Backbone bond lengths (Angstrom), bond angles and torsions (degrees), N, CA, C in turn:
res aa  C-N    CA-C-N  psi(-1)  N-CA   C-N-CA  omega(-1)  CA-C   N-CA-C  phi
1 X - - - 1.439 - - 1.498 101.16 -
2 X 1.441 118.69 147.11 1.347 127.28 -177.95 1.483 100.19 -99.53
3 X 1.451 115.28 143.16 1.447 119.69 177.72 1.550 103.36 -81.33
4 X 1.336 116.71 135.05 1.396 122.70 176.12 1.615 111.84 -71.72
5 X 1.310 116.19 -40.79 1.361 125.85 177.01 1.483 109.15 -157.15
6 X 1.379 123.25 178.79 1.467 124.78 -172.79 1.499 104.93 -125.61
7 X 1.369 117.33 135.60 1.510 122.59 168.95 1.463 110.00 -122.76
8 X 1.265 115.98 164.64 1.540 121.27 -177.43 1.657 106.39 -101.74
9 X 1.328 112.27 145.40 1.482 122.59 176.62 1.527 107.62 -88.97
10 X 1.243 120.25 -177.41 1.466 128.40 -175.70 1.529 109.26 -67.16
11 X 1.437 118.85 -33.29 1.395 115.88 -175.86 1.510 107.59 -101.27
12 X 1.385 118.64 30.93 1.376 129.57 169.30 1.692 114.18 67.95
13 X 1.364 113.57 26.43 1.353 116.25 176.17 1.620 109.79 -97.28
14 X 1.378 108.83 155.05 1.537 108.87 -177.91 1.542 104.07 -82.57
15 X 1.360 115.64 143.95 1.369 126.24 172.62 1.482 112.65 -125.48
16 X 1.386 116.77 137.17 1.462 117.86 -178.70 1.504 108.90 -80.87
17 X 1.250 116.34 146.20 1.469 125.08 172.83 1.479 110.42 -107.39
18 X 1.335 120.30 120.74 1.433 122.96 -175.60 1.496 109.70 -107.24
19 X 1.393 119.41 147.80 1.396 125.90 176.80 1.487 107.57 -68.65
20 X 1.363 117.51 138.68 1.347 128.65 168.77 1.503 111.15 -76.19
21 X 1.218 119.85 143.47 1.444 125.95 -173.23 1.624 110.23 -74.64
22 X 1.217 114.30 146.45 1.476 121.08 172.25 1.556 110.46 -160.54
23 X 1.342 117.99 170.29 1.524 114.74 -177.84 1.426 108.22 -67.09
24 X 1.365 123.02 -26.78 1.498 120.71 -178.34 1.593 110.60 -68.08
25 X 1.305 118.42 -38.71 1.444 119.69 174.85 1.510 111.95 -107.76
26 X 1.268 108.67 62.44 1.601 120.21 -174.76 1.474 117.39 -53.35
27 X 1.287 117.64 -33.10 1.442 120.34 -171.15 1.579 112.98 -105.32
28 X 1.332 111.56 11.65 1.532 114.86 174.02 1.507 108.17 -78.33
29 X 1.344 117.65 127.66 1.354 121.39 -175.27 1.507 115.55 148.87
30 X 1.350 122.29 -160.51 1.342 118.86 179.20 1.569 111.04 -156.71
31 X 1.355 115.06 158.40 1.507 113.35 -177.45 1.526 104.36 -103.79
32 X 1.349 109.02 155.26 1.503 120.64 175.24 1.413 107.65 -109.85
33 X 1.375 114.29 129.49 1.494 120.47 -177.13 1.432 116.48 -64.02
34 X 1.286 126.01 -40.65 1.407 123.47 -175.86 1.513 113.58 -71.44
35 X 1.229 119.62 -23.11 1.461 117.98 177.31 1.552 112.44 -109.74
36 X 1.326 113.09 -16.11 1.525 118.83 -173.25 1.562 111.88 59.22
37 X 1.308 116.53 37.49 1.468 121.50 -177.55 1.530 107.50 -114.37
38 X 1.297 117.27 155.28 1.381 125.80 179.84 1.632 109.95 -94.29
39 X 1.340 113.65 122.48 1.492 122.11 -177.86 1.500 106.99 -106.42
40 X 1.267 117.89 142.51 1.500 123.80 177.92 1.498 109.45 -129.03
41 X 1.502 113.51 158.53 1.454 116.13 177.12 1.423 113.87 -84.65
42 X 1.317 121.93 117.57 1.497 129.94 172.91 1.488 108.13 -142.70
43 X 1.374 121.31 81.21 1.479 118.86 -168.74 1.592 108.66 -66.38
44 X 1.321 118.54 -30.90 1.431 123.06 -176.23 1.547 118.39 -86.69
45 X 1.386 111.13 1.93 1.519 111.14 -175.37 1.532 110.78 -79.98
46 X 1.293 116.08 146.78 1.498 120.38 -175.91 1.507 115.14 -61.83
47 X 1.366 122.49 -20.05 1.333 126.95 178.44 1.591 116.39 -105.20
48 X 1.408 112.57 9.76 1.491 119.62 -177.52 1.542 108.37 -67.39
49 X 1.342 114.24 147.81 1.456 116.13 174.82 1.522 112.50 -92.89
50 X 1.316 125.55 170.83 1.430 120.48 -173.99 1.466 121.61 -49.10
51 X 1.302 116.69 -17.78 1.487 123.76 177.77 1.504 110.04 -85.42
52 X 1.288 114.18 -9.94 1.589 116.46 -177.77 1.432 115.41 87.60
53 X 1.377 115.79 18.22 1.509 120.61 177.05 1.450 115.12 -110.18
54 X 1.257 118.56 150.27 1.467 126.45 -179.36 1.506 113.61 -140.65
55 X 1.369 121.82 151.07 1.390 122.39 -175.96 1.552 105.32 -63.21
56 X 1.335 114.31 139.83 1.471 122.25 -179.64 1.511 110.57 -65.19
57 X 1.267 115.73 -33.50 1.499 118.60 178.34 1.487 111.30 -60.10
58 X 1.314 121.53 -43.38 1.419 123.86 178.69 1.425 112.55 -67.75
59 X 1.336 117.81 -43.68 1.450 124.26 175.57 1.490 114.79 -61.35
60 X 1.372 118.13 -41.05 1.382 124.60 -179.87 1.528 108.29 -71.21
61 X 1.344 121.03 -43.94 1.482 122.29 178.54 1.491 110.19 -56.87
62 X 1.208 120.08 -43.59 1.514 127.56 -177.78 1.628 109.56 -71.09
63 X 1.295 111.49 -31.56 1.443 114.18 -179.83 1.654 111.18 -76.38
64 X 1.380 114.50 -38.46 1.425 124.59 172.48 1.552 115.83 -66.54
65 X 1.331 115.17 -26.85 1.521 123.28 178.25 1.432 110.47 -129.84
66 X 1.335 115.43 86.87 1.408 122.77 -177.69 1.496 110.53 -64.71
67 X 1.401 114.86 135.05 1.531 116.53 178.15 1.455 111.39 103.94
68 X 1.452 117.92 -25.59 1.342 122.07 -179.62 1.555 111.59 -92.88
69 X 1.329 114.68 131.86 1.508 121.16 178.50 1.488 107.85 -110.27
70 X 1.388 114.20 127.73 1.419 121.31 177.92 1.659 107.18 -84.38
71 X 1.326 115.65 95.99 1.503 118.02 -174.63 1.477 106.73 -81.25
72 X 1.350 111.96 177.72 1.450 118.45 -171.51 1.623 112.80 -71.04
73 X 1.329 116.28 -16.01 1.485 114.01 -179.08 1.565 110.29 -89.33
74 X 1.382 114.67 4.95 1.478 117.70 178.02 1.597 113.42 -118.15
75 X 1.320 114.39 152.60 1.454 118.13 -179.85 1.538 103.35 -121.37
76 X 1.387 117.16 158.05 1.387 121.11 168.79 1.535 107.85 -100.08
77 X 1.356 114.20 127.45 1.480 121.05 -179.30 1.476 105.30 -103.62
78 X 1.468 115.26 139.67 1.426 122.44 171.99 1.455 102.98 -100.05
79 X 1.366 115.80 130.50 1.395 125.83 -172.39 1.547 107.92 -71.45
80 X 1.351 116.58 -42.77 1.484 123.02 -179.08 1.560 113.10 -81.37
81 X 1.388 120.53 0.47 1.352 124.75 179.57 1.545 112.63 71.44
82 X 1.283 120.96 5.83 1.405 126.98 176.89 1.507 110.68 -92.30
83 X 1.256 122.39 103.62 1.510 125.22 -177.00 1.496 113.81 -63.82
84 X 1.353 118.43 -16.70 1.525 117.09 -177.19 1.520 108.48 -97.26
85 X 1.404 119.92 -6.14 1.366 124.78 -178.37 1.551 108.64 -86.39
86 X 1.314 121.44 87.95 1.522 124.62 -175.64 1.510 110.06 -100.76
87 X 1.236 120.92 32.58 1.502 121.89 175.32 1.578 110.48 -68.67
88 X 1.235 112.98 164.98 1.580 116.07 -175.91 1.454 113.22 -65.61
89 X 1.372 120.46 -44.70 1.360 124.39 179.56 1.503 116.92 -67.02
90 X 1.316 119.50 -19.92 1.382 124.52 -178.96 1.447 117.84 -89.14
91 X 1.322 121.21 -14.27 1.405 123.80 -173.89 1.629 110.50 -103.18
92 X 1.278 112.57 139.27 1.532 119.24 177.36 1.516 103.71 -141.42
93 X 1.327 111.41 138.70 1.536 120.77 177.53 1.560 110.80 -94.09
94 X 1.275 113.66 120.15 1.554 124.18 -177.90 1.429 108.23 -129.03
95 X 1.426 111.78 153.98 1.436 115.84 171.68 1.538 114.15 -77.13
96 X 1.277 118.89 155.79 1.477 122.61 -174.23 1.521 114.22 -44.24
97 X 1.295 112.87 -49.82 1.580 121.62 -175.65 1.477 107.30 -60.74
98 X 1.342 119.20 -51.30 1.487 126.88 -177.55 1.553 109.82 -59.78
99 X 1.325 114.49 -43.59 1.391 122.75 -178.73 1.666 109.93 -61.28
100 X 1.308 110.79 -44.17 1.499 116.81 -176.59 1.518 109.73 -69.69
101 X 1.345 115.99 -42.33 1.545 120.60 176.28 1.499 110.88 -62.44
102 X 1.337 117.35 -33.75 1.433 119.51 -178.27 1.523 108.99 -68.53
103 X 1.261 116.42 -41.54 1.422 119.91 -178.22 1.597 114.72 -73.69
104 X 1.394 111.56 -28.15 1.518 118.58 179.20 1.512 111.77 -87.71
105 X 1.359 118.23 -7.88 1.503 121.37 -177.44 1.493 110.39 -58.49
106 X 1.304 115.08 128.09 1.592 122.22 -179.01 1.432 113.98 79.33
107 X 1.416 119.60 -2.80 1.457 117.01 176.86 1.445 106.85 -100.59
108 X 1.330 114.58 143.71 1.460 121.54 178.28 1.554 111.42 -95.82
109 X 1.331 113.10 138.65 1.552 117.18 177.40 1.555 110.47 -92.16
110 X 1.343 115.32 4.42 1.454 120.65 178.70 1.590 104.35 -64.95
111 X 1.271 116.20 137.67 1.481 116.60 173.64 1.537 110.85 82.59
112 X 1.328 118.75 3.92 1.405 119.48 -175.13 1.619 108.90 -74.93
113 X 1.313 119.15 -27.29 1.508 117.61 -178.25 1.628 104.78 -116.17
114 X 1.329 117.26 34.26 1.470 118.09 177.76 1.513 110.56 -70.07
115 X 1.291 117.25 -30.48 1.535 116.14 174.22 1.422 115.01 -60.55
116 X 1.344 117.64 -18.64 1.533 115.07 177.10 1.564 111.58 -84.06
117 X 1.382 117.50 -14.23 1.530 119.30 -172.56 1.416 106.26 -95.83
118 X 1.301 128.66 8.60 1.499 122.15 179.81 1.565 113.01 -90.33
119 X 1.388 119.44 30.22 1.317 122.61 174.51 1.528 114.07 -81.11
120 X 1.338 115.54 -153.21 1.465 117.24 -176.71 1.471 108.72 -136.10
121 X 1.326 126.24 145.73 1.405 133.40 164.80 1.537 111.51 -87.77
122 X 1.303 115.12 114.46 1.425 121.14 -177.46 1.569 113.26 -118.77
123 X 1.324 114.80 170.50 1.421 121.98 168.03 1.470 111.40 -114.00
124 X 1.389 113.80 139.37 1.441 118.29 -175.32 1.624 107.00 -65.71
125 X 1.342 115.12 139.41 1.470 119.11 -179.87 1.510 109.83 -72.59
126 X 1.244 123.70 -20.75 1.453 128.37 -177.13 1.527 112.82 -95.13
127 X 1.391 114.38 -62.23 1.381 114.69 -178.14 1.498 120.26 -100.10
128 X 1.324 116.63 -1.80 1.488 124.21 179.44 1.496 117.88 72.69
129 X 1.295 114.57 9.25 1.481 117.66 -178.87 1.441 107.84 -76.21
130 X 1.420 119.29 146.58 1.448 127.31 -177.23 1.550 104.98 -86.30
131 X 1.380 113.63 133.52 1.488 122.03 172.43 1.470 111.94 -143.11
132 X 1.440 113.96 168.75 1.440 121.61 -176.58 1.489 107.12 -103.95
133 X 1.325 121.14 133.07 1.496 120.47 173.98 1.613 107.21 -111.99
134 X 1.384 110.71 125.66 1.428 114.94 -175.81 1.509 107.61 -75.98
135 X 1.382 117.31 160.23 1.473 125.07 -167.48 1.658 106.97 -65.56
136 X 1.234 118.58 -31.46 1.464 118.16 -179.15 1.573 111.72 -81.87
137 X 1.259 118.04 -4.46 1.432 120.01 174.27 1.437 117.59 -111.86
138 X 1.359 118.55 27.60 1.423 124.58 -175.67 1.536 111.86 -69.11
139 X 1.404 122.42 -25.05 1.378 124.61 176.88 1.438 113.22 -77.79
140 X 1.260 123.87 -1.55 1.546 125.30 -176.00 1.454 105.27 -83.36
141 X 1.361 113.48 164.06 1.522 120.57 176.71 1.588 109.62 -73.25
142 X 1.248 112.77 160.49 1.479 120.09 -176.99 1.531 116.29 -86.63
143 X 1.264 118.78 55.58 1.452 129.66 175.17 1.542 110.83 -117.24
144 X 1.301 112.26 138.29 1.538 114.03 -178.26 1.507 112.04 -75.01
145 X 1.358 124.53 -15.14 1.413 126.79 -176.55 1.489 110.49 -156.17
146 X 1.248 116.11 167.46 1.501 121.55 -178.95 1.460 103.57 -73.53
147 X 1.361 120.41 -37.04 1.505 117.25 178.24 1.434 113.83 -56.04
148 X 1.403 117.50 -46.21 1.502 120.45 176.44 1.581 113.70 -57.96
149 X 1.363 108.26 -39.58 1.499 112.75 179.88 1.463 115.65 -61.61
150 X 1.346 114.19 -42.01 1.417 120.80 179.80 1.527 109.91 -73.58
151 X 1.219 120.24 -37.39 1.440 125.78 179.78 1.511 111.21 -65.74
152 X 1.350 116.40 -31.96 1.477 117.30 179.90 1.584 111.97 -76.93
153 X 1.310 114.26 -9.21 1.446 117.36 176.70 1.549 111.46 -90.98
154 X 1.339 117.76 -3.40 1.364 120.81 -175.55 1.590 111.32 -107.39
155 X 1.302 118.46 158.36 1.466 123.06 175.46 1.584 110.34 -138.28
156 X 1.259 113.39 160.70 1.474 118.26 176.53 1.560 109.87 -95.89
157 X 1.369 112.58 130.63 1.447 118.23 -173.63 1.549 102.46 -125.74
158 X 1.308 113.99 156.18 1.572 122.95 174.93 1.399 109.44 -107.67
159 X 1.311 114.86 129.18 1.520 117.41 -179.12 1.581 109.11 -73.42
160 X 1.256 118.38 129.76 1.484 117.51 179.24 1.464 118.85 -68.20
161 X 1.409 117.67 -18.94 1.402 126.37 -176.48 1.483 110.67 -84.24
162 X 1.423 113.55 -63.08 1.495 116.47 -175.47 1.552 114.09 -103.00
163 X 1.290 114.73 5.43 1.509 122.89 178.55 1.504 116.96 52.69
164 X 1.383 115.42 27.15 1.449 116.83 170.45 1.546 110.40 -92.21
165 X 1.368 117.25 154.49 1.432 119.51 177.99 1.435 111.36 -95.62
166 X 1.273 118.27 144.39 1.513 126.45 176.87 1.513 116.09 -145.24
167 X 1.261 118.87 153.71 1.482 123.84 178.86 1.497 115.12 -92.29
168 X 1.321 114.48 136.61 1.444 119.69 -179.18 1.531 108.62 -153.06
169 X 1.388 113.53 160.94 1.460 122.32 176.38 1.458 111.37 -59.07
170 X 1.302 118.07 135.38 1.468 120.09 -174.09 1.580 113.16 -61.61
171 X 1.325 112.76 -36.84 1.491 118.17 -178.51 1.566 114.80 -78.25
172 X 1.459 118.61 0.24 1.361 120.65 -177.99 1.547 112.74 -78.75
173 X 1.215 116.78 146.91 1.585 119.38 -177.86 1.540 109.15 -92.81
174 X 1.312 116.36 -2.37 1.481 123.28 -176.50 1.512 112.14 -62.65
175 X 1.266 121.89 125.94 1.482 126.03 -173.61 1.564 109.57 -99.12
176 X 1.350 116.35 -31.86 1.483 115.37 -166.79 1.517 109.49 -114.04
177 X 1.381 115.60 165.30 1.413 117.86 -171.21 1.506 112.88 -85.01
178 X 1.295 117.46 -18.43 1.490 122.62 175.42 1.513 113.25 -144.36
179 X 1.368 114.73 170.68 1.530 119.88 177.17 1.548 109.72 -62.76
180 X 1.388 115.52 -39.18 1.436 119.67 -179.87 1.561 112.03 -55.33
181 X 1.396 108.25 -49.30 1.482 113.23 -176.60 1.571 110.38 -66.99
182 X 1.331 112.49 -35.80 1.498 116.24 -178.45 1.615 113.67 -68.53
183 X 1.390 116.22 -32.53 1.438 120.76 175.38 1.659 108.82 -70.42
184 X 1.313 114.78 -35.14 1.487 120.70 -177.59 1.635 103.14 -69.66
185 X 1.375 120.39 -42.69 1.364 117.66 -175.18 1.537 109.79 -71.85
186 X 1.321 119.59 -32.83 1.511 122.34 176.11 1.532 107.15 -61.41
187 X 1.334 115.32 -44.73 1.458 119.82 -174.35 1.541 111.42 -66.07
188 X 1.326 114.35 -39.65 1.527 116.25 173.14 1.433 116.81 -62.33
189 X 1.367 116.49 -36.92 1.448 120.78 176.77 1.479 114.97 -68.20
190 X 1.368 111.71 -34.41 1.495 115.91 179.40 1.481 109.30 -68.09
191 X 1.330 118.84 -44.52 1.375 123.72 178.51 1.486 116.13 -59.63
192 X 1.335 116.00 -33.40 1.539 123.79 175.45 1.537 111.53 -68.83
193 X 1.362 115.63 -40.48 1.429 123.20 -174.95 1.641 107.88 -75.76
194 X 1.270 121.25 -22.12 1.414 120.40 -173.72 1.589 112.54 -83.45
């Protein structure tokens, strides 16, 4: 927007003064890239954003039809699908649901989530159970659960002192099932070395 003239604020800075929109200055405003829509300056409008701007289609529809307010449960539909064409014959006020159905009419939702189905069917390396791996999880290990992952890191060992079997992490250097057995094993080895 171009500033019509300039005024000073309380701290002596220059502030731009913008034209407020009306039907006479129809093309005063600016477009927003992400929506491709025309926004206009109307700070006192009931649908204005914190910056004081409102969609030109809403402001134009209310100007063409005095007394009608486009509340938040309504959308303005462009008949020719051109969001910048805000002429009177091109604008229709519809409820949100009707507007969505109108734009989805004739379009199929099949295949909408196909990008989620490009994963892999795998078998767990520990228990052998079949499971599905999503495409964003391809760098993970091939186990169906954390339990199977942790169990795969363990092995069964036999205590050399009491001959009982126990589970322990494979990388552990522990030989015995308990401290008591460990002390006995150390004592036996000392006696053999003496």
